[in-house]
C-alpha positions in Angstrom: 43.2 35.1 22.3 42.3 36.7 19.0 44.8 37.3 16.2 44.4 40.7 14.1 45.8 40.7 10.5 46.6 43.7 8.8 47.7 44.6 5.1 48.1 47.9 4.3 45.2 49.1 6.6 43.1 47.3 3.8 42.6 44.4 5.7 41.3 43.9 9.3 40.3 40.5 9.9 40.1 38.7 13.4 40.5 34.9 13.4 40.0 33.2 16.8 42.8 30.3 17.3 41.0 28.4 20.0 38.0 28.2 17.6 37.4 24.8 15.7 38.3 24.4 12.2 35.3 24.0 10.3 34.9 20.4 8.3 34.6 20.4 4.8 31.4 18.7 3.4 32.2 15.1 2.8 31.1 13.8 -0.7 31.5 10.7 -1.6 32.7 9.8 -5.2 30.6 8.3 -7.7 31.7 5.7 -10.7 29.2 5.1 -13.3 26.9 7.1 -11.3 27.6 4.7 -8.3 28.7 6.3 -4.7 32.0 5.1 -3.1 33.1 4.6 0.4 36.6 5.1 1.6 38.2 2.4 3.5 36.2 1.4 6.3 38.1 -2.0 7.2 37.7 -4.9 4.9 33.8 -4.9 5.1 34.0 -6.3 1.8 34.5 -10.0 1.5 35.1 -9.7 -2.4 38.4 -9.3 -3.8 38.8 -7.1 -6.6 35.0 -6.2 -6.3 35.5 -3.1 -8.6 37.8 -5.0 -11.6 40.7 -2.4 -10.9 43.0 -5.7 -11.5 43.7 -7.8 -14.6 47.0 -9.5 -14.2 45.9 -12.2 -16.9 44.9 -9.7 -19.6 41.9 -7.4 -20.4 40.3 -9.1 -23.1 39.9 -12.8 -23.6 39.1 -15.4 -26.6 35.6 -17.3 -26.5 35.7 -20.1 -24.0 34.5 -21.9 -21.0 35.7 -22.2 -17.1 38.6 -19.4 -17.1 39.8 -16.8 -15.2 39.6 -13.1 -16.5 39.9 -10.2 -14.0 41.5 -11.6 -10.5 39.7 -13.7 -8.8 37.0 -13.9 -11.3 36.0 -17.1 -12.9 33.9 -18.0 -15.8 31.4 -20.4 -15.5 28.9 -22.4 -17.4 28.7 -22.1 -21.3 31.3 -20.4 -24.0 31.5 -16.8 -23.6 33.8 -13.7 -24.2 35.4 -11.5 -21.6 36.6 -8.3 -21.8 37.3 -4.9 -19.8 35.0 -1.8 -20.3 33.5 0.0 -17.5 33.5 -2.5 -15.4 33.5 -6.4 -16.8 31.5 -7.5 -19.6 30.2 -11.1 -20.2 29.3 -11.8 -23.8 27.3 -15.3 -24.4 29.4 -16.6 -27.5 28.0 -20.3 -27.5 26.6 -22.2 -30.7 26.1 -25.9 -29.5 22.2 -25.0 -30.0 20.9 -25.5 -26.9 17.8 -24.4 -25.2 18.9 -23.6 -21.7 22.0 -22.2 -22.1 23.8 -19.8 -19.8 27.2 -18.1 -18.7 28.2 -16.8 -15.4 30.6 -15.2 -13.5 31.8 -16.5 -10.0 34.0 -15.6 -6.9 34.7 -18.0 -4.4 35.8 -17.3 -0.7 38.4 -19.7 0.5 37.7 -21.6 4.0 39.6 -18.9 6.0 37.5 -16.4 4.9 33.9 -18.1 5.0 34.2 -19.7 8.5 34.2 -16.4 10.2 30.7 -15.5 8.2 29.1 -19.2 9.3 25.3 -18.4 10.6 25.4 -14.7 10.1 23.6 -12.9 7.7 25.5 -11.5 4.5 24.3 -9.2 1.9 25.6 -9.5 -1.7 25.1 -6.0 -3.9 25.8 -6.0 -7.5 26.2 -3.0 -9.8 25.4 -4.1 -13.3 23.6 -3.4 -16.2 22.7 -5.1 -19.5 23.3 -4.9 -23.3 20.6 -3.5 -25.6 20.4 -6.9 -27.5 20.1 -8.8 -23.7 18.4 -12.3 -24.3 17.0 -14.4 -21.4 17.2 -13.8 -17.6 19.8 -12.3 -15.5 20.2 -13.5 -11.8 22.6 -12.9 -8.8 23.0 -15.5 -6.4 25.0 -17.1 -2.9 26.1 -20.7 -3.0 28.3 -22.6 -0.9 30.7 -25.8 -0.9 30.5 -27.8 2.2 32.5 -31.0 1.2 35.8 -29.2 0.7 37.4 -25.9 -0.1 36.9 -25.1 -3.8 34.8 -23.2 -6.5 31.3 -23.0 -4.7 28.5 -25.3 -5.7 25.2 -25.4 -4.9 23.2 -22.6 -5.3 21.7 -21.4 -1.9 19.4 -18.5 -2.7 19.1 -16.3 -5.8 17.1 -13.3 -7.3 15.9 -12.8 -10.9 16.9 -9.1 -11.7 16.1 -9.2 -15.2 13.4 -6.8 -15.3 14.9 -4.3 -12.7 18.2 -4.0 -14.9 18.4 -2.2 -17.8 21.0 -0.6 -20.2 22.2 2.1 -17.3 23.9 0.7 -14.1 21.8 -0.4 -11.2 22.8 -1.7 -7.9 20.8 -4.8 -6.7 21.0 -7.1 -3.5 20.3 -10.1 -2.0 20.8 -11.6 1.7 21.4 -14.8 3.1 22.2 -16.8 6.2 25.2 -18.6 5.7 24.9 -22.4 6.3 26.7 -24.0 9.0 28.1 -26.5 6.7 29.6 -23.9 4.5 33.6 -24.5 3.8 33.5 -22.1 0.9 30.8 -19.6 0.1 30.8 -18.2 -3.3 29.0 -15.1 -5.5 27.4 -15.6 -8.9 26.3 -13.5 -11.5 24.6 -15.5 -14.4 22.9 -15.1 -17.8 20.5 -17.6 -18.4 18.0 -19.0 -20.7 19.8 -17.7 -24.0 20.7 -19.0 -27.0 21.6 -16.3 -29.3 25.0 -14.5 -30.4 25.1 -10.8 -30.7 27.4 -8.4 -30.0 25.2 -7.0 -27.6 23.6 -9.7 -25.7 25.9 -9.4 -22.5 25.7 -8.2 -19.4 28.5 -5.9 -17.7 29.4 -5.3 -13.9 31.0 -2.5 -12.4 30.8 -3.5 -8.7 30.4 -6.4 -6.2 30.3 -6.3 -2.4 29.8 -9.0 0.0 29.3 -7.7 3.4 28.4 -8.8 7.0 24.5 -7.5 7.9 21.3 -7.2 5.9 21.5 -4.3 4.6 23.9 -3.2 1.3 26.1 -0.3 2.1 28.4 2.0 0.1 30.9 0.1 -1.8 34.3 0.3 -0.1 37.3 1.9 -2.1 40.6 0.2 -1.0 43.9 1.5 -2.5 44.9 -0.4 -5.7 48.1 -1.3 -4.4 46.4 -3.5 -1.7 43.6 -4.8 -4.1 46.5 -6.1 -6.2 48.7 -7.7 -3.3 45.5 -9.4 -2.2 45.2 -10.7 -5.7 48.8 -12.0 -5.8 47.6 -14.2 -3.0 46.1 -16.5 -5.4 47.8 -15.7 -8.9 51.4 -14.0 -10.1 52.5 -13.5 -13.4 56.1 -12.2 -14.7 57.2 -11.3 -17.9 55.9 -9.4 -20.9 56.4 -6.0 -20.3 59.3 -5.7 -22.9 60.7 -8.0 -25.5 63.8 -9.1 -23.3 62.1 -8.3 -19.7 65.0 -9.9 -17.3 62.7 -11.8 -14.8 65.1 -13.1 -12.2 68.7 -14.0 -11.8 70.1 -17.9 -11.0 72.7 -20.3 -11.9 73.6 -23.0 -14.1 73.8 -26.3 -12.5 75.9 -27.8 -15.5 76.3 -26.9 -19.1 72.8 -28.0 -19.7 70.5 -27.2 -16.7 69.9 -24.2 -14.8 68.0 -22.9 -11.6 65.9 -19.8 -10.7 64.4 -18.8 -7.3 61.4 -16.1 -7.4 60.4 -15.1 -4.1 56.6 -15.1 -3.8 55.1 -11.8 -2.2 53.2 -12.0 -0.6 52.8 -15.7 0.5 50.3 -17.2 -2.0 47.3 -19.5 -0.4 48.6 -22.5 -1.3 51.7 -24.1 -3.5 51.4 -23.0 -6.7 51.1 -24.4 -10.1 53.3 -23.1 -12.8 52.3 -22.0 -16.3 54.2 -20.4 -19.3 53.2 -19.2 -22.7 55.7 -21.2 -24.9 59.3 -22.5 -24.5 60.2 -20.3 -27.2 59.2 -17.5 -25.6 61.9 -17.7 -22.9 65.8 -17.7 -23.0 68.3 -17.8 -20.5 71.2 -15.5 -20.7 75.0 -15.7 -19.3 76.7 -13.1 -22.0 74.9 -14.7 -24.6 71.3 -16.1 -25.2 70.3 -19.5 -25.2 66.5 -20.7 -25.8 64.9 -22.5 -23.1 64.2 -26.4 -23.8 62.4 -27.3 -20.8 61.3 -25.6 -17.3 59.6 -26.8 -14.6 58.8 -26.1 -10.8 61.6 -27.8 -8.5 60.3 -28.2 -4.8 58.0 -25.3 -4.7 56.1 -24.0 -1.6 54.2 -21.1 -0.5 56.7 -18.5 -0.4 58.9 -19.5 -3.2 59.1 -20.7 -6.6 62.0 -22.7 -7.4 62.2 -23.2 -11.3 64.7 -25.6 -13.2 65.7 -24.9 -16.5 67.4 -26.8 -19.7 69.4 -25.2 -22.5 72.4 -25.3 -24.2 75.6 -23.6 -23.9 75.6 -22.9 -20.1 78.8 -22.6 -18.0 78.5 -25.1 -14.8 78.2 -23.0 -11.5 77.7 -19.6 -13.6 75.4 -17.1 -13.1 72.6 -16.8 -15.5 69.4 -14.4 -16.3 66.0 -15.9 -17.3 64.5 -13.2 -20.0 61.9 -12.7 -22.6 63.3 -14.2 -25.9 62.6 -11.0 -28.0 58.8 -11.2 -27.4 56.2 -9.9 -25.2 54.4 -12.5 -25.3 56.6 -14.2 -22.4 54.7 -15.2 -19.4 55.2 -17.1 -16.4 52.4 -17.7 -14.0 52.0 -19.2 -10.5 48.7 -19.9 -9.6 46.9 -20.9 -6.3 43.4 -20.4 -7.2 40.6 -22.3 -5.7 
């Protein structure tokens, strides 16, 4: 069957309706010069491997052993982390040591590690160095066999110092996961450095850990899905406006109240509570009252029940938890390894 289309007798085109449509050429998008693949079924065991999610903020004061971009933890000596094209780690330790290092780590929980035991996995990291980089840069994989936790015991590593310059390049490393592994972790380390300089840093834009002995195109997940995966480990509330109302609850007495926050998604474990400062928070029952105490009560992986103390409440009355005229107000719930 053929269809003839005519318009003012100037067009006479035949289209075969039975013929298959021509497929458009598939072009893999690139970021920082690195080709990306679409969603291919969770081949990447790393969460937030493109550093899309930063629930804790996007710049961090000099410190040690802290989380920055979701699921990524600073290890070693003191450093400053910031969001640039990816995640930048700048050495900032002045203790005068001769073998100082800073590193970035992500550890898989046991549920995600056990399916990989005995299998070959490949780590690929897209990274670059600052113009004043000093020391050595290495990528590695480590395990923990005594319990679930931040992976220790580097099993294999690769020095990539000479292969990495000031432009992004992807380096890879393969490893057969040891039979005793309960946690598997990836490390990107800057070692043998002592100089503090704004350009003595390394920067990472993509990290992937996958089954097999060959590094494939980086898998891109929808940002909303990546956020949900991150919230299994960490959730934060407040700070979007000066009087942001986080949740509603009730006053138990004239001086105490309770709020329940559903945890969506369910968290990896029972979370611990953190908060910016008591003075950043207030309860409202028609009038605002500063909070004088705050803590968890019978928390679970599915709900966080928060008890507060304040003044001026009405027993069995409705109350709201809100920021006390500041965007610095933060409540955090963490179930990180």
